[in-house]
N, C-alpha and C positions, 0 to 999 in steps of 0.2 A: 392305504390303510387309514382308517379314521383316527384322527388325533385324540389323545386321551383328554378327557374333560378335566378342568381345573377351575379354581376360583378366579374369575376375571372381572374386570370392569367392563361395562358395556362398550362395545366397539373395539375391544382388545382381542387379538388373536395370537396364537403361538406360532412364530415364524419358523422355529426350529423343526417343526413337524413336516415342513414342506421343502422340497428341493426346487432349484431353479429350473424352469421349463423353457427351453429354447431361448428366445430373445426377450422374455418377459423381464421386467425391471422391478426391483424393490424400491419404488419411488412413489411419491404422492401423485395420485391421479391414475396409477396403473392398477391392474387387477390384483397386485400383491401389496397394496397399501396396508400399513399397519393399522391405521385408524384415520378418521376424519380429523385433520389438524385443527386445533382450537384457534390458532392464529388467523386462519383464513376461512374458517367456517363457524358455525354456531357452537356455543358451549352446551354440552348435553344437559338434560334436565337434572340428572342425578348430581352433576357437578355444581350446578347453580344452587340447588337445594342445600347440599352439604356446606357450600361456601357461606350461605346466609346463616346457618345454624351455629357455626363455630365462632367462638369469641375472637375479637380482632387480634389480640396478642397471639393466640394460638395459630391464627391464619398466617400472621407474620413469621412466626417461627417455622411453621410447616413449609413456607415458601422456599426455605433453604434446603429442604429435603429433596432427594431425587424423585422424580415423577415416575411411579410404576407403570403408567400407561405408555410412557415414551420409551421404555426399555426394549431392546431387541437383542435376541440371542442369535449368534452366527454359527452355533454348533449344528452341524448337519447340513449347512449350506454347501453346495457344490457348484463350482464354475462349470461353464460349458465344456464338454469333454475335449474339444479340440485344443484347449489351453494346456492339456496335460498329456498329449499324445506321446511325447518323448520323455516324460518325467518318470514313468513307472510302467513296467510291463503288465502289471495287474490291472484289473478292471476298476479298482477302487482309486478315485482321485487322491492325490496326496493331501494330507491335512496336518495340522499341528499335532494331532493326537497320534497318527501312525508314522510320524517321522521322528526318529531319534536325534538326527542332526538338526542344526539350526535351519529353520525354514520360514520363509515369509509367504503368508497366504494372501496373494494379491487380490483375489476375488472377495475374500472376507473383508479386506481393508476397504474395497470399493463399496461394499454393502454398508459398512459401518459409517463411512463418511456421507453416504446418501440418506441415512436414517438417523440423524442426530436429534438431540432434544432441544436444539436451538430454536428460539421463538421467531416466527416469521411475522415481524411487526413493522419493518421498514416500509415506508410508502414512497411513491414516486418523487414527491417534493424533497424527501430526505436524501435520496440518491442523487438528485440533480444538484443539490447544494454541496454534497460530498464530492461530486465530480468537478464542480466549478471551483469551490474555495476550500474544500476540506484539506487539512494538513499543510496549507500554505503558511509558513512561519519564518523562522530565522534564516532558513536556506535562501529565501528570496529577499527578505527585508534587510538582512545584515550581511550574510556571506556574499551577496552580489557585489558588495563593496570591494572585497578581496579580488573577485573576478575582474572588476573594473580596473583595479591597480595592476594586476598581473598581465592582462591582455589588452587593455584599452577599450574604448567604447565600441569600435567596430568588431573586435574579437568577441566582446560581450554579446552583441546582437547575433553574430554568426554562430557562436557556440550554443546560445539558448535556442536559436532557430533550428540548429542541427539536432539538438536533443528533443526539441518539440516535435519535429518530423518523426524522429525515432519513436517517441512515446505515442504519437497519434497512431502510427501503424501497430504498435504493441497493444494499445488499449482496444483498438478495433478487433484484433485477434482474440483478446481476452473477453470482449463482449460476446463474440460468437460462442466461445466455449462456456462462458458463465450462463448464458441463456439456455443453452442445451443441457448443461450439467450444473445446476445450482446446488453444489455439494459443499460440505464443510471443508475448509482449507483451501478451496479454489485452486490457485496456480500450483501450490505445493502438492496437492492431491493429483493435479493433472500431470505433473512430472513423474509421480509414482505410476500412474495409469498408462501414460503414453510414451514415456522414455525409459526409465529404469528405477525400480524401487530405491536403489542406493542413491541415485541422483535426487529423487523426491525427498529422501531423508536429509540429504545435504541442503537442498533448497529450502525445506521447511525450517530447519534449524538456523540456516543462514538468515531467513526472513524474520524468524522470531528473535534472534540475537540483534538484528538491526533495530527493531522497535524497542527491545529491552534496553539497549544502550542509548537510544534516542530519548527515552523517558527521562533519565537523570540529566542528560545533556540539556533538554528543554527546561527542566526545573531550575537548573543553574542559570540558564539564560533568562528565565523569568525573574529570578532573584536579583540578577545583575541589572536588569531593566529597571527595577524599582530604584536602584541607585541613581537613576537620572534625576529623581526628585529629592532623595535623601540617601547619601552613601554612607551615613554613619550607623544605620540600622543593621542589626545582625541578620545575615542572609538566611540562617537556619530557621528564623521565624517564618519567612515567606516560603521556604522549601516545604515546611510542614503544612502551611495553608494550601499551597498549590497542589501538593501530592494528595492531601485529603480531598480536595475539590475534584480532581480527575477520577479518583477511586470512587467517590460517592456517585458521580455522574454515571460511571460504568455499572455500579451496583443497582441502578435503576433499570438495568437491562438494555437491550439494543435500542429500544424506543427512546430511552434517556440519552443514549449516545447520539441517536439520530436528531433529536430535538436540539441538543446542545450544538451539534455541528451545523444545524440549520440556522441557528441564531448567530453563531460565530462567523459563518460564511457570509451572511447578509452584512454583518459589520465590516468584514474584510472587503467585500465587493464594493460597498459604499465608500470605504476609505480609499481604495485604489482608484475608483472612478473619480473621486474628488481630487486625488493627487494628480491624476492625468490632466484634469482641467487646470489645476493650479500650476503644474509644471509647464504647460503650454503657455500660460499667461506670463510666467517668469521668463520663458525663453524669448518671447517677443518684446520684452522690456517693460512689463507691467509693474515691476517693483524695483526699488533701488537696492543695490547690494550693500553690505556693511561698509565698503569703502566710498559709498556715495556715487558709484558709477551707475549710469542709466543707459538705456537703449537696448537695441536688439542684440541678443546673444547669438542666435542662429547656430551655425556650425563652427563657431570660433574655437572651441576646445578640440575640435577634430583637426584643426590646423596647428594650434599651439596649446598643449604639448604634442598633440597628434592623435591619429585614429587607432594606432596599434602601439603596443608596448611589449618588449621582449620578443618581437617577431613571431615566427610560426610556433616556437616553443611556448610563447605566451598564450597563443590561441589554444594549443593542446592542453595547457594547464587549467583552462577554464572548464573543460568538458565535465570533469568529475564534480566540480562545485556546482555546475549547472544541473547535473543529474541529481545531486543531493537536494537542490531546490525543488525538483519535480517529484521527489519521493513522496509516496502516499497517494498518488493519482490512481494506482492500481487497487486501492481499498474499495473502490466501487465494485470490483469483481469479487473481493472477499466477502462483501456484504450480501452477495446474491443468495447465499444459503439462509439468510434471515430476512428476505424480501417477500412480501405477501404475493406479488404477481411479477415474477422476474421477466416474463415475456413482454409485458407492457411497460414496466418501469426501466429496465436495464438499457434497452436500445436508446431511449431518449437521454438517459444519464450519460451513456457512453459518448453520445454526440456532443454533450456539453463540454467535453474536454477541449474541443476546438476553441471555445471561448476562454477557457482557462489558459491555454497556451497564448492566445492572441492578446487578451486583455491584461492578465496578470504579468506576463513575462515580456513579450515582444514590445508592446506599446509602452508600458511603464518604464522598462529598462532603456528603451530608445531615448525617452525624454530624460532619464537620469544621466545617460551618457552625454546629452547635449548641455546640461546645466551644471554638471560636476566633473571637473577635469580629473584624469586618472592620477595626477601627482598631488592631489589634495592631501594635506598633512594628516588628516584624521581618518583616512581610509584604512581598512584592515590591510596589513602587509606593508604599509608605508610608515610603520612605527616600530620602534625597538621593542616595545612591550604591548601586546594586544591580546584580546580574547575574541574568539570567533562568536561568542554569544553576547558581546557588549553592544546593546542597541544604540548607544551614543555614537558609534562608528557607522551606523546605517547610512547608506547614500541617500535614502529617502529623507531621513532627518536632516542631513547636511544640505540637501537641495532646498528644503523648506526654510532652513535657517539662513540660506543665502538671500532670501527675500526680506530678512529682518522682520518677520512676523513673530510676535511675542508668544502667542497662544498655541499656534498650530504645531510647533515641534513637540510640545507636551502631549497634544492630542495624538500625534503620530506615534509617539512612544507608547501611549495607552493602547493603540491599535496593535502595535507590535507585541505588547504584553498579552493581549487577547489571542493573537495569532499563535504565540508560543504555547499558551495553554491549550489551544485547539490541537496543536501537534502532540502535546502530551496526552490529551484525551484520545487521539487517534492511535498513539503508541500503545496505550493499555488495550484498546480494542483490537488492534492488529496482532499484537503479541499473544493475547489470551486466546483469540480464535485460532491462530496458527498452532499454538501449543495443544489446544484441545483436539484439533484435527490430527496432529501427530500422535497423540495418545490414542485416538480412535483407531489409527492404523497400526498400533502397537510399536510406534517409533519414538515414544516418549513415555515417562512413567504414567501408569494407568490412573493415578489419582488426578492428573490434570484433565482427564476426560469427564470428570464429574460435572454434570449439568443439573441444576436444580429445577424446581417446578415453574419458575419464571423464565426458564430458558437461558440462565446465566452460567457460564463456565467458571464457577466460584473459585476453585483452587488455582486455576490459571490466572485469574484476575489478582488473587492474593500473591501469587508468585511474582507477577509483574510489579506489584506494590513493594515487595521486598527488595527487588532490584532497584526500584526507584529511590531507596534509601541511600544509594551511592551519591545522590544529589547533595547530601550533607557535607561532601568534600568541598563545597563551594567556598568555605572559609579558609581553606588551606592557602599557604603562601604560593604554592605552585599549582594553582587551580587551572592555569592555562595548559600545563602539561597533561593534567587529568582530562580536560576537555579534548585535547588533541588526540589522545589515545582512545577515548570513547568514540570520537569521530572516525578514527582509523578503522574500528571494527565495522562501522556501518557505511563507510564511504563508498565502497564498490558493491555493496550488497544489492542495491537496486539494479545495477547493470546485469548481474547474474540472474536476478528474478525476471527482468524484462526479456533478456535473451532466451531464457527457458520458456517463457510464455509463447514467444514467436516460434520456437522449435516444436513445442507441443501442438500448436495450431497447424504447422506444416505436416507433422506426422498424423494428426487426427484427420486432416483432409485426405491424406494418402490412403489411410485405412478405410475411410468412408467411401472413397471411390472404388477401392478393391472389393468392397462388399456389394458393389453395384447400386449404391444408394445415390439419390439425387439431392442436390442442394436445396431443392424446393421442400424437402422434408424437414429442413431446419427452420426454426422460427425467426432467426436473425442471422444474417451472414455479414461478415466484415466488409465494409465499403472498399477497403484497399485490397481485399481478396488475399489469396495466398502469396501474391507478389509483394504485398505490403509486409507480410511476415518475413519473407526473404530479405527485404530491405531493412526491416527492423533488426533482424538477426545480424546482418552484416555491419550495421552501424554500431550495435552493441559490442561486437568483437573489435571493431576499429577503436572504440573508446578504451577498451581494455589494453590494446596495444599501445595507444598514445599515452595512457597513464603509466604503463611500464617504462616507457622512455623518459617521462617526466620524473618518475620516482627514482630511476637509476641516475639521471643527470639533472638534478633539480636546478631551478632558477635561483640565482643569488639575489636576496632581497636585503633590505635594511635591517632585518632581524638578525642577519649574520654579522652586522657591524663592519662588513667589508674586511673582516680579519683575514690573516694569511692562512688560517687553518679551516676556512669555510668548506674546502673540498677534501678535508681529511677523511680517511676511511670511516671513522666513527660517526661523523656527521652525515656522510652519504648513506651509511647503513641505517641510521635512525630515520632519515628522511624517507628511505625506501620502504621501511616497515610501516611508517606512519601513513603512507599513501597506498601501500599494496598489501596490508595485513590481511584483508579479507580473503585474498586468493589462497594462501596456505591453509586458512581455516576451512574453506570450502573443500579443498583437496583432501584434507585430513578427515573430514566428515564422510566424504564420498568413499575413499579407499578403505577406511576402517569398517564401514557398514558393508561394503561389497565383499571384502575378504571374510567377514564374519558370517554373512548370510548366503554368500555365493550367488548373488543375484545376477541376472543377465539383462541385456537390453530387450525390451518388450517388442516382439515382432509385430508388424502391421496386421498379419493374419490372425494374431492371437489377442489383439487389443479388445478390451471390453467396451463396446460402444453403446451399451444399453442400460447397465446398472446405474441408477440415479439420473438417467436422462428424462427430462421433462417432455411429456407427450401431450400435445394438444389434439384432442380427438377431431375437432372441426377446423384444423389448421388450413386446409385448402380453401374452405369457405371463407374463413377470416381473411386470408391473403387476398382472395378475389374481391371481397368487399373493400379492403383497404386500397387496392389498385383502382377500383372504380371511383373511390373518393378522391384519390390523388389526381386522377385525370380531370377532375372538375376544378382543381385549384388553379389560380393564376400562376404565371411563370415565376414571379418573385417568391411566392410562397413555396414552390417546389425547390428552388435553390436554397431558401432558408431552412426548410425541413431536411434537406439533404445533409446539411452540416449540423442541424440542431434537432 
């Protein structure tokens, strides 16, 4: 039937008048595209003319309105018939309209996440810097000091290397999924599509809560960092300045976020590279310490006080802190929905994670363990009162101060301040995009799905800003307790997210093979393959088990004052919930949604492998040309490009 005519903008078509045909996808580049996207194509003449004619103030105000060209209706959309064979005896597929009971329309959710109004303005250089240095903050520069105290230098390297391998496998799996399906919500949407809508709901809200709690945590950390220069100033002043800064950056759209992270990452890369050189010089005796001692340090602190602290339990206690330091690496996958050319940009960015793991974590922390003993009195955990966000306890700052250099500790604190603001910036981006995707799937209030003409999820950003007001608790006497409980909400969130990514990749590959499709049809495949996803999943589960053990039987530190009641039931219960609070939150989200909507695990034969999938028409030709080019490279370049 010919669709009814209506008033439209050029290039706009009514999607509701058409049904899904076979394996066709409602995605950019397919025969069912809504329109030619402005972000990756030319702006139509009518839009350019109208833009020039309107006053500047009017254009600014109109930019906050919803773009009518980007709207899509899912009324009338039907999933392939095989998805509903057992759902209803009638010929009509079930929809929200003809179901009186609670019903989740999985296909409509997939269509909405594949056709969001988010602007595709991120470029390759943005993604590469997000992958290398994005969201590196207090988790590395400050919390690593607590890891050093709890486990010792050897445990520090083992734990961070362990989590690094786990994350490399996970990001490879995410890269394959994100290049194939550059949809809004990324991994939370994949959990809904490939696992269970209830699990997708739990993972989406788990990830959103993670960043929503990290935002005030980093704002407080930034205000405390200012205290390194002047601790008499009111922290609320800087909370206001920093919160306004990260919100303004995000109001510039995804391009503003990308440019800010590009600059922040360059500063962090330069600082860590400079620290590595300085730490190597300190280790070989290039500077006198405050006591006037000179000479080669080498592995002195690995012998006295030792390489390990608190034995195997100390090693296990470092895992979650290490995972917290790696948090945000997966943002490169979340940004796929706002990337101009995911096929070209994402694989390169995904490979940069190798350098993130090697340069930022393994090399720098190895040198920290060589020049800072785990029993240093200023390390986190080695004091009766400490804050996880106090940069003065950073092992990086302590290492530089050991060389008696007057200027560099202040410079390192400034770098930590920039890194903390970078994490706050990423927190607003990650939470707002996840909330908008949840709203697109009808798993969050619909107002959060509002995307304006600049491609900004306005109400989701404003909601993140409201949660950021928790940062004003920084002036409380018990700010350490507030920080610990905020950290408890986000502590294990990344482990659940990464494990879900690996499981989604495993089930996607299984469904892909059952349809008789070849891996050559995918633009990018994980270097670790499906084996890497199994390894990543196993390691994530292992970390959860190890953390349960540590939470139930915590290590006694000086914060307990070695009192007789350190093992009392109340202290053990508090310690358990501080370290394992994320688990009951995820379980509550999953069970409540599953019982309400009666969702079931998505079977491999019923998985939607086409809606939102990016299809490169000339993929075989492009792959052949790339192989011919690679064959002409020298051996060193092949090895380099394999990792990078």
